[in-house]
C-alpha positions in Angstrom: 10.7 77.2 -64.0 10.7 78.1 -67.4 12.9 81.3 -67.1 16.0 79.5 -65.0 15.7 76.6 -66.9 15.9 78.6 -70.2 18.9 80.4 -68.7 20.8 77.3 -66.9 19.8 75.7 -70.9 21.4 78.6 -72.4 24.5 78.9 -70.6 25.3 74.8 -71.0 24.4 75.5 -75.5 26.6 78.3 -75.5 29.5 76.9 -73.4 29.3 73.8 -75.3 29.6 75.7 -78.8 32.9 77.2 -77.7 34.4 73.8 -76.8 32.8 72.0 -79.8 35.2 72.5 -82.2 39.0 72.1 -81.2 42.1 72.5 -83.3 43.3 69.4 -83.8 47.4 68.8 -84.6 48.8 66.6 -87.4 51.2 65.4 -85.3 48.4 64.0 -82.8 48.4 60.0 -82.9 45.2 58.5 -84.5 43.4 57.1 -81.4 44.3 61.0 -80.3 42.5 62.1 -83.2 39.1 59.4 -83.0 38.9 60.3 -79.0 38.6 64.2 -80.5 36.3 63.4 -82.8 34.4 61.1 -80.3 34.2 64.3 -77.9 33.5 66.5 -81.0 30.2 64.5 -81.5 28.9 63.7 -78.2 29.3 68.0 -77.7 27.0 67.9 -81.2 24.4 65.8 -80.0 24.3 67.6 -76.8 24.0 70.9 -78.7 21.0 69.7 -80.7 19.4 68.3 -77.2 19.5 71.3 -75.6 18.2 73.5 -79.1 15.2 71.2 -79.1 14.5 71.6 -75.2 14.9 75.6 -75.6 12.5 75.3 -78.4 9.8 73.2 -76.9 10.0 75.5 -74.0 9.0 78.6 -75.9 6.3 76.8 -77.9 3.4 77.8 -75.8 1.2 75.4 -77.4 -1.4 73.3 -75.4 -1.2 70.1 -74.1 -1.5 67.4 -77.2 -0.8 63.8 -75.3 -3.9 61.7 -75.4 -3.8 61.1 -71.7 -1.3 62.4 -68.9 -1.3 62.8 -64.9 0.8 65.5 -62.9 0.3 64.4 -58.9 2.2 66.2 -56.3 3.7 63.2 -54.5 4.3 65.3 -51.3 1.0 65.3 -50.4 -0.3 63.0 -53.6 -2.6 65.4 -54.6 -3.7 65.5 -58.7 -2.9 68.2 -60.2 -3.7 68.0 -63.7 -5.3 65.2 -65.5 -6.6 63.4 -68.7 -7.6 60.3 -69.3 -5.5 58.8 -67.0 -7.4 55.9 -66.1 -7.3 55.0 -70.1 -4.5 52.2 -70.7 -2.3 53.3 -73.4 1.4 51.6 -75.3 4.2 52.9 -72.8 7.1 51.3 -74.6 9.8 52.0 -72.9 8.9 53.3 -69.8 8.5 49.6 -69.0 11.9 49.7 -67.9 11.2 51.2 -64.9 9.6 48.4 -63.7 12.1 46.7 -65.0 14.9 48.3 -62.8 12.6 48.1 -59.4 12.7 43.9 -60.1 16.1 44.1 -61.2 17.5 45.9 -58.0 15.2 44.0 -55.9 16.1 40.3 -56.6 19.8 40.7 -58.4 22.8 41.7 -56.1 24.4 44.8 -58.5 27.7 43.2 -58.1 26.6 40.1 -59.8 28.8 39.4 -62.6 26.5 38.4 -66.2 28.0 37.0 -68.7 26.1 37.8 -72.1 24.7 34.7 -74.3 22.8 35.5 -77.6 19.4 34.7 -76.2 20.0 37.9 -74.0 21.5 40.1 -77.2 18.4 39.2 -80.2 16.2 42.4 -78.7 16.6 45.4 -81.1 18.1 48.5 -79.5 21.4 47.1 -78.4 24.7 48.9 -77.8 28.6 47.6 -79.1 29.5 47.6 -75.9 27.2 44.6 -74.8 28.5 41.5 -77.0 28.5 37.9 -76.9 30.7 36.1 -73.9 31.0 39.7 -71.8 31.5 39.8 -68.3 29.6 42.9 -66.9 28.0 43.8 -63.6 24.1 43.6 -63.3 24.5 47.5 -62.1 26.3 48.2 -65.4 23.4 46.6 -67.1 21.1 48.3 -65.3 23.0 51.5 -66.7 22.7 50.8 -69.9 19.4 50.0 -70.2 18.1 53.4 -67.9 20.0 56.2 -69.6 20.1 55.1 -73.4 17.1 52.4 -73.1 19.6 49.6 -74.3 17.1 46.6 -75.0 19.4 43.9 -74.7 20.7 44.9 -71.3 17.3 44.8 -69.8 17.1 41.4 -71.0 20.0 40.0 -70.1 19.2 40.8 -66.9 15.6 39.3 -67.1 17.2 35.9 -68.6 20.4 35.4 -65.5 17.1 35.5 -63.4 14.9 33.2 -66.0 13.1 35.1 -68.6 9.7 34.1 -67.4 10.4 34.7 -63.7 11.3 37.9 -64.1 7.9 39.0 -66.1 6.1 37.2 -63.5 7.9 38.9 -60.9 7.3 42.7 -62.9 3.5 41.5 -63.4 3.5 40.6 -59.8 4.8 43.8 -58.5 2.5 45.8 -60.6 0.0 44.5 -58.8 1.3 44.8 -55.2 1.7 48.6 -55.9 -2.1 48.8 -57.3 -1.3 49.3 -61.1 -4.5 47.2 -61.3 -4.9 48.5 -65.5 -1.0 47.5 -66.5 0.2 44.4 -67.9 4.0 43.7 -69.6 4.2 41.2 -71.9 8.2 41.9 -72.1 10.7 43.9 -69.7 12.0 46.0 -72.1 9.0 47.9 -74.0 9.3 46.7 -77.4 5.6 45.2 -77.5 3.2 47.3 -78.1 1.0 44.8 -75.9 2.6 46.3 -72.7 0.2 49.1 -71.5 -0.7 51.0 -68.6 -2.3 53.7 -67.9 -0.7 57.8 -65.7 -2.6 57.0 -62.9 -0.9 53.2 -62.7 2.4 54.9 -63.7 2.5 57.7 -61.0 1.9 54.5 -58.4 5.5 53.6 -59.6 7.0 56.7 -59.4 5.8 57.6 -55.9 7.7 54.2 -55.4 10.6 54.6 -56.6 11.0 58.1 -55.2 10.4 56.6 -51.8 12.3 52.9 -52.1 14.6 53.1 -55.1 16.0 57.0 -55.8 19.3 55.2 -57.3 16.8 54.6 -60.0 15.9 57.9 -61.0 19.8 59.4 -60.0 21.0 56.8 -63.0 18.5 58.1 -65.5 20.5 62.1 -65.1 23.8 60.2 -65.7 25.3 61.8 -68.6 28.5 60.0 -68.1 28.2 56.6 -68.4 31.0 54.7 -70.4 31.9 50.8 -71.3 34.3 49.1 -73.6 33.3 47.6 -77.0 34.8 44.7 -78.2 38.5 46.1 -79.1 38.7 48.1 -75.8 37.5 51.5 -77.2 35.1 53.1 -75.0 31.9 54.2 -76.1 29.7 56.5 -74.5 26.3 55.8 -73.6 23.8 58.4 -74.9 21.0 59.8 -72.2 18.3 59.5 -74.1 15.9 61.1 -71.0 16.1 64.4 -72.9 14.9 66.2 -70.0 18.4 65.7 -67.7 19.9 69.1 -68.5 17.0 70.4 -66.6 17.9 71.2 -63.3 14.2 70.7 -62.1 14.3 67.0 -63.4 14.6 64.6 -60.7 14.7 61.8 -63.0 12.5 59.1 -65.1 12.2 57.2 -68.3 11.4 58.4 -71.9 9.6 55.8 -74.6 8.8 55.6 -78.0 7.2 53.1 -80.1 5.1 54.1 -83.6 2.2 52.1 -81.5 2.6 54.6 -78.6 4.1 57.5 -79.9 6.2 59.3 -77.1 5.8 58.3 -73.7 7.3 59.4 -70.3 6.9 58.4 -66.7 9.2 61.6 -64.5 9.9 63.5 -61.3 10.6 67.3 -61.4 11.0 69.4 -58.7 8.8 72.5 -59.0 8.6 74.8 -56.0 10.7 72.7 -53.9 8.1 69.7 -54.4 7.8 66.5 -56.3 5.6 66.6 -59.2 5.6 63.2 -60.5 4.5 63.7 -64.7 3.3 61.2 -66.9 2.4 61.2 -70.6 1.1 58.3 -72.6 0.8 59.1 -76.5 2.0 62.4 -77.4 3.4 63.4 -80.4 5.9 65.8 -78.5 6.2 65.0 -75.0 8.7 67.8 -74.4 6.3 70.8 -75.5 3.8 68.6 -73.3 5.9 68.5 -70.1 6.5 72.2 -70.6 2.9 72.9 -70.7 2.0 70.9 -68.3 4.4 72.5 -65.5 3.8 76.3 -66.8 -0.1 74.8 -65.6 0.7 73.7 -62.8 3.0 77.0 -61.9 0.6 79.4 -62.7 
């Protein structure tokens, strides 16, 4: 896995470096210049991510997360674990459950008009603004790709915030996630807690019933216009999306939660669920876990 991924990442990095600095003409229209500058900034971000992935892949350090669990979803066999039944804050990994509830209770084509209440949470996008009419599907993508908190809040308010939250907690009970509790729909509240074992159950359910959620988390080409009509790209914060082994998943971060992850990787053709909680470096921890289970 390591050698294959390294070569693919290096190829992408090399290609990005060659196209990240195009020469511009003074005769270009200002709008065209802005588009070029935007593309350059995007490519620079891509290069930085790929460099970070390569750096963490080469660390070869021990797993530092306080809790983790790796499970082969093809036969539900446990591969590696530490404190997997201990609850920790999950941060934006919360959005995976919110996505499940949204898909099961809201028509994706439903148009939602954004209100002040929907736009209150921190972690917003200029492309989601007061009075905007936007589809539930695009709100879902914004929440899963860029972890945009007000996108998920908007879905909750459309259905009824308390009803949505009740549905989230009921779904957790239905899935046997006995040590999981949600106090908000996006993960800003550190009281949202779960265990690595519980989150593997959620990943298994998503893998079987909602693979489209995983597909969205790999998308790195999602754009929406802001209030001026300028198209803006939603940055994919699920750091592993360039890896061919990454089937999909969600990252999270809060001071109280440190770095979190719930994701599925294809290792030797098998879907491997990996959950990491309270990690100082989830990228290095993921690579350490995948090395151990591949040995």
